[in-house]
N, C-alpha and C positions, 0 to 999 in steps of 0.2 A: 708350163706352170704360170698361173696368173700372178702378175706383179702386185706386190703390196701397195695399196693406195697411198700409204704414207711415204713411199719412195718416189711417187710420181712428182714431176716438177710442177711448181705452182703455175697456174695460168698467167700469161703475160698480157692478155688483151687489154686490161685496165691501164697498165703503164704505157702500152703502145698507143692507146687512145689519147691519153693525156699528152704524150710526147707529140703526137700528130697535131693535136689541138694547139699546143704551144708553137710548133713550127708554123702552123697556118697563121696564128696571130702575129708572129714575128717575121713573117715573110716580107721581103722588100716590096712586093706588089701591094700588100695590104697597108704597109706603113706609108707608101706613096699616096694611096687613096685617102688615108686619114689626114696626111699633110695637106693635100689639095683641098679636102673638106674644111680643114681648120683655116686655111688661107682664104677660102671663099667666104666663110662665115665672118672672118675679120674684115674682109673687104666690104661685105654688106653692112656691117656695123659702122665702119668708117664712112660709108656712103650716106648714112643718116645724119652725119655731122655737117653743119653749115653755120655761117655767121650772119646770114641774111634772112633767116626764117623767123616767123612771129612767135612760135612756141619755143623760145630759147631761154631757159632759166639762167644761163650764164651771161646774159645781158641785162642785168638789173636796171630798172628804170624808176624804182620807187624805194622809199626808205626801208620797208620791210624786206624787199627783195635783196637789197644791199646787205642787210643784217644776215640773211641766209647765205649770201655769197661769201661774206667774211667768215662765217662759221665754217663753211666748206674749205676755206683757206687753211684752217687748222686740221680739219678732219681728213681731207684727201691725202696729204703727205703721210699721216699715220697709217691710213688704210693702204697706201702704196708700199710702205715698209713691211707691213704685215703680209701683204700679198706676195711680195718678193721673197720674204723669208719662208713662208709656207709653201708656195709653189716651187720656189728655187730648191728648197730642201727636199721636196718630194721628187723633183727631177734628178737631183744629185743622187739620192738614194736609189732611184730607179736605174740610173745608168751604172752606178757603182756595183749594184747587186744583180745586174742583169746576168742571166744564165743562158749560155748558148744552147740551142736545142739538142745538140749531140751530147752535151754534158749534163742534161737534166736528169735528176734522180729524185723521185718523190720522197725517198726515205732520208735524203740529206737535208736536214732541217738546221737552221741557224741556232746558235746557243740561246737557250731560253733563260731570260732574266726575270726574276720575281722580286719586286721591291727595290727601289733606288731612292733613298730619302732625298738626296741632293737634287736629283732630276725632278722628283715630284714637287718639292718646294719651289723649284725654279719655274715650272709651268703653272704653278698656282699664284706665285707672287708677281711675276712679270705681267701676266694678263690683268691682274688686279691694279697694278700701277698704270698700265696702259689705259684701262677703262676709267680710272680716276682722272687721268689727263684729258680724256675725251669728255668726261662728265662736266668738268668745270665750264668750258666754253659752251657746251650744249645747254646746260641749265640756264646760264646767263642769256643765251640766245632765245630760249623759250620765254623767259621773263620779258625780254625786250619785245618779242612778237605779240605778247598778250597785253601790252600797255594800251590803255584806252583813253579816249578824250574825256574832258570834263563833262559832267551832266549838262544838258541843254544844247550841246552842239548837234549838228545834223547826223542822224542815224538812218541806215537803210536796212530793210528786211529783205533777205534773199530767199526765195522759195523755189526749190527744185520740183519739177513735175515732168513726167514723161511727155515730150522730150523737148523742153524749153525752160527758160528761167524767167521768173517774175521778180520785179524790184518794186518795193514800196517805200517811199520816202516819208518820214514823219514830218509832214509839212507844218503842223501846228505845234509841235514840241510836246504833245500830251501823251506820247507813247503810241505803240502800234495796236493796242487792244481797247475794246470797250467792255462794258459790263454785260457779258453774255449770259450769265446765269440769273441776272435780276436780283442779286443780293445787295445792290446799292454801292458796291465797291469793285474796283478793278484790281484783281490780285492774281496769284498763281493758279487759283481754281479756274479762272477764265481761260488761261493758257492751255488747259487740258481739253477744252471743247473743240469741236471741228472748226477749222480756220474761218470758214465762211460766216460763222456765227459771231465771231469775236474780233475780226479785223476791223480797224477804224476806217469807215467809208470816206473820211475826210483826207486820207493820205493820198499822195500822188502815186499813181500806179503805172508802170510801164513794163516792157518785156524785152528780153534778149540783149539789150544794151544798157549797161550801168554807166550813167553819166555822172562825172565827179569834177570838182574844181581842182586844177593842177596846183601842187604845192600844199595841199591840205589833206590830213588824214580823215578818212571816212570810216566809221565803225559799222560793222555789219552784224546782223543777227540772222542766222541761217537755220532753215528747217526744210521739210519736204512734205508734199501732199500724198505721196504714194510709196515709193521705194527709196532706198539709199542712193543718193547722188554725191558727187564730189566737186566742189567749186574750186577752179584753178585758173588764175591769170598769172602765168609763170614769171613774167617780167615785173609784176607788182607785188606778189607774195606767193607763199607756198599753197598747198592743198588743204582744204578743210571739208569734211563730210557734212552733208545735209541729211538728217535722219528724221523720219516721221515721228511726231510726238516729242521731239527733243529740240532744244534751242542751243545752238553753238554760236560762239562769237568769233569774229575775225575782223580784219581791217585792211584797207588798201589805200595807197597814195601814189601819186605820180609826180616826178620832178617837173616834167614839161608837158605841155599839151600834146595830145596824140591819141592814136587808136592802139589799144593793147588787147590782143585776142586771147581766148582761152578755150577750155574744153572740159566736159564732164569726164572725170577720171575714175569713176566707180561704175562697173557694169550695171546697167539699169534697164535692159530689155532690148527690143528690136532695133531701135535707132540710137543706141548708146553712142555709136561712133559719129552720129550726126546731131549731137546735142552740144551746140557750141554757144559761146557767149563773147561779148566784147565789152571792154571798158573804154569809154570816150572821155578823155581828160580835156576840159576846156579851160580857157583863161577864167579867172574868177568873175570877170565882168560878163563874159559870154555865158558862164554857168548861171549867173543870176537871171539873165534874160531867159534862158531855157527853163529855169525853175519857175519863173512867173508865168510863162506860157503854159507849162504843164498843169498849173493850177486852174486854168480856164476850161470851160466846157467847149465842146466842138461847135463851131459855127455851122448853121444850116446852109447847105449848098445853094448857090444862086444859078448855076449852070443847069440847063434843061437835062442834059445827059446825066449829070451827077444827081439831080433830084430823082430822075427815073431809076438810077442805080440804087439810091437809098430805098426806094419802093421795093425793088427786087430783093435787096438785102433783108428788109423786114419780112417780105412774103416768104422767103426761103427759110425763115426761122433761124437766121444767123445769131439773133440775140438770145437764143436759148442757151448759148455758151459764152458769147462775147459780150463784154460790157462796153457801152458807148454812151457817154454823158453828153447830152446835147443842150446847147444854149437856148435854141429857139423853142424847144418843147417846154422848158421851164418858163420862158417868157409868155408863151401862149396860155399856159395854165393860169398865170397871174392876170394877163390882159390880152385876150384874143386879138383885139384890133391892133394893139401895139406890136404884138408878136408877128402877125401876118404882114405888117408893114415892112418888116425886115426881110421878107421873102419875096423874091421875084416871082410873079404869077406864072403859072405854066398850065398845061393841059391836065396835069395831075393834081396840083393843089388848087382847091376851089378859091375863087377870088372873093366871093361873098363872105364877109366876116363871120356870120353865124354858121354858115356851112364849113368854113375853115376851122372854126373852134371845135365843131363836132368831129371834123376830120382828124384833128390833133388829139382829141380826147380818145378816139378809137385807137390811135396809135400809141398813146401813153398807157392805156389799160392793156389787159391781156398779160403778156409776158414782160414784166419790168426787166430792165437790163441788169440783172443781178447775179447771173450764174457764177462769175468770177473763176470758173474752172478753165478758162481759155484766155489768151492774151487780151488785155484791155486795148480797144482800138480807138479810143478817144483822140489820141494824137499819133495814129499809125504812121502818117506821112512824115513825122518828125524823126523817125528811125530809119536807119540805112539798111537793115536786114529784117527778114521775116522767116517763118517756118523753122523756128528754133535756131536762127542765126546762120542757116546754110545758104540762103539765097539773098542777093542784094535787091533792095527795093528800087534802087536807081541804077542806071547805066552811065558810065563815064569814068574818068580817071580816078583810080583809087577806090572804086566802089565794090571791088570783089570782096565778097563776104569772108573769104578765107585768108586775107592778108591784112596788113596794117598800113597800107599805103595811102589811106584817105587823108586829105588835107582838112584837118578839123576846123580850119579857119572858115570853111564854107558850110560847116555842119548845120548851122542855124538857117542857112539860106537855100538848102538843097531843093526844097519843094518849090520855092519861087523860081530858082534857076531852071528846074525841070519843066516848069509850066511854059517857058518861052525859049526852047532851044533854038539857037541861031545857026548851028552847024553840026556836022556829024560827030564831032568830038565833044560837044557840049553835054551837060548833064540832062538826062531825060528819065522818065519813068521806065522801069523794067516791065513794061506791060506784058510782053510774051510770057515771062516766067510767072507773073502774078496770075495771068489767065490760066496757065497750065496748073498752077497750084489750086486755084478755086475749083476748077473743073474736076480734077482727080488728084487730090492731095496724097492718098495712099500709094498712088503710082510714083509720086515724086519722092516720097519718104516712107520707109517701112513703118507701119503702125497697125494697131488692132482697133480700127475705128468702128467696126460693126459690133453692136452690143452682144455679149455672150452671157447666158445664164449660168453662173458658176455653180449653182445648186438647184437643179431642176426639181428636186423633191421638196424644196422649201417654197411654199406659195407666196411668202413675203419677200423672197429674194429678188432683188432688182438687177436686171441684166446690166452689165457694165462694158464699156469699151474705152479705148485710148486713142485719141487723135481725131482728126477732122474727117467727116464723111465726104464722099465724092458727090459731085453734082454734074454727072455726065450728060444729063438731059438738057443742061443750060446751053442756050445758043451763043454763038460768038458775039452777036450784037448785045445780048444781055451781059455777057462777061465784060465787054468794053464799057458798059454803063456802070457796072459795079467798080471797075478799076477807076473810072472817072470820079466816082463818089469817094473811094478810098484816098484819092489824090487830094481831096479837100480837107482831110483830117490832119491838119498840121498844127 
């Protein structure tokens, strides 16, 4: 006789599967592997800690960084207590309520509790008190970080761009903008226009290295030309985003002269990890000398190789992107004979004044040096890094672009020292890296330098690219001449 289906035992495969799964999770072998993995992860985490690395936010060297450090003095202990209570409680409950595999019963549930007024009040009131305690020093710290200088003191605009930083110093104290829309006033409407139309051409412009006087707060105005970046010099202040079309404010200061390195901390494309920056804090006296030098135009080279390098620089169209303000070009425009008198004659520059004047007119016309979408090279040799701060312009002690070992006491004299090295350890131009960069920059740093038509169906769409084009056809001799020319731009 067929058995009644109701009398048949319930299938046990589900319980058996769950029990097997629990046994597998709690087996000594699996627990050992997890323990080893946790220890390895902790070891790797601790390996990243060091007290001699430049990107160390726990070694404040400026007033703002100290304020953040003092804020953390209050926040970290509170966070530690919360961490111990939460993680400790979770571990205690885990161990206390652990069920051995052989005792596992999916039907054996703990007592279900619905509603506990005292408990609910406790986990509402205690976090509120905790957050209030954190809020007071936090708000006070935010106010302190946002304190600005009095109007009229030196301000610097920071512009992020894939993948380098531009710094513009308000040298004449009239602000960063000009009347871009022609309405007769400089106002917020001008700030909405493309940067190249409204930025003050009289400002001092440099790249990659923010130079400041030690012991003085410098206020910053931050924006971006393309995507969101984040400006961060950890030993001088915290992070602040640079956003296209928006103007954020920040400030930095350093107690002592020195080099303080930083990094872009907002993912911004191919070379995000290689978009670095440095702050060079000089004594007030040295800063004044640097500032006055940056106001000047570049002197025309007198060395034959450097003059030839300038010719190649112009012929290759470098000024389509790079700005370079030259003293001699302005002088020749005003007085050709006086201008040519300052230039050592060569096979390239005509010695006849009339021919020389025509020579300079041809080189002043065409593409004026106005692109502003690439680093300003007027005082290229006064900087210690290039290519977005990843390579050193000089070789010698403390010139590694990735550390802060540079003796800033020689910062103003590096180009002079590099021009006459007396021994293998003396400062010299990093010619090999400069030549490699000029010849094939995309090989040295990931970028999208070849223009791409983003909308092929739009006849008015202009192909765009990011970064420097390669010049692989350039000979080693020509590269040497361009480097010789760059070495004169101090």
